[in-house]
C-alpha positions in Angstrom: -6.1 -4.0 1.0 -3.9 -3.5 3.9 -3.6 -6.7 5.9 -3.0 -5.4 9.3 -1.9 -8.5 11.0 1.1 -8.8 8.7 2.0 -5.5 7.4 3.6 -2.8 9.6 1.6 0.3 9.8 2.9 3.7 9.6 1.1 7.1 9.8 1.0 9.2 6.5 3.2 11.8 7.9 5.9 9.1 8.8 5.4 7.5 5.3 5.9 10.9 3.6 9.3 11.5 5.3 10.4 8.2 4.1 10.0 9.1 0.4 12.5 10.7 -1.9 11.9 14.5 -2.4 12.9 16.9 -5.1 16.1 18.8 -4.9 17.4 19.1 -1.4 14.3 18.4 0.3 13.6 15.0 1.9 10.3 13.3 1.7 7.0 14.7 0.4 4.2 16.7 2.1 1.7 14.5 4.0 -0.9 16.2 2.0 0.5 14.3 -0.9 -0.2 10.8 0.5 -3.7 12.0 1.6 -4.4 13.1 -2.0 -3.0 9.7 -3.2 -5.4 7.9 -0.8 -8.6 10.1 -1.6 -8.0 11.0 -5.5 -5.4 8.6 -6.5 -3.1 8.7 -9.4 -4.0 7.3 -12.9 -7.0 5.4 -11.3 -4.8 3.9 -8.7 -5.3 4.9 -4.9 -3.0 4.4 -1.9 -4.3 1.9 0.5 -4.8 3.3 4.0 -6.6 2.3 7.4 -7.9 4.5 10.3 -6.2 3.6 13.5 -7.6 5.5 16.4 -8.3 8.7 14.3 -4.8 8.5 12.6 -4.8 7.6 9.0 -2.1 5.0 8.4 -0.7 3.1 5.4 2.2 0.5 5.3 5.4 0.1 3.3 3.9 -3.0 1.6 0.9 -0.7 0.6 3.1 2.0 -0.7 5.1 -0.6 -2.9 1.8 -1.9 -4.3 0.8 1.7 -5.1 4.1 2.7 -6.9 4.0 -0.6 -8.7 0.6 0.0 -10.0 1.0 3.8 -10.7 4.3 2.9 -12.7 2.5 0.4 -14.7 -0.2 2.8 -15.5 2.2 5.6 -16.4 4.1 3.2 -18.8 0.9 2.0 -20.4 0.9 -1.5 -19.2 -1.9 -3.3 -17.5 -2.2 -2.5 -13.7 -1.2 -5.5 -11.7 -4.2 -6.6 -9.5 -2.2 -8.6 -7.2 1.4 -8.6 -6.2 3.3 -11.8 -5.8 3.4 -11.2 -2.0 -0.3 -10.7 -1.9 -1.0 -13.9 -3.8 1.3 -15.7 -1.5 -0.3 -14.0 1.7 -3.8 -15.2 0.3 -2.4 -18.8 -0.4 -1.0 -19.2 3.1 -4.4 -17.9 4.5 -6.3 -20.3 2.7 -4.0 -23.1 3.7 -4.4 -22.2 7.3 -8.2 -22.2 6.7 -8.1 -25.6 5.4 -5.9 -27.0 8.4 -8.3 -25.3 10.9 -11.2 -27.1 9.1 -9.3 -30.3 9.2 -8.6 -30.9 5.4 
């Protein structure tokens, strides 16, 4: 899930332009990212959020998506959480404990 407080959000059209394309083309079509978020690939969907009517993702979400789809394509188990996700969860839990005075 996209953590909007720490991940930098970008629109699907901006994200599509950042990806490598085939041949001389740069990027992929925005519809490709939309399809990844709705249908997914090999059971993995691109994480998105709706911001003021604009569908957005994050570079971190794209990295998680590529990591998971690559694992699925290679016949490996799909990682449930990346190291950065685990680290963020641990930091959030530690902050919560400090807020509670523990």
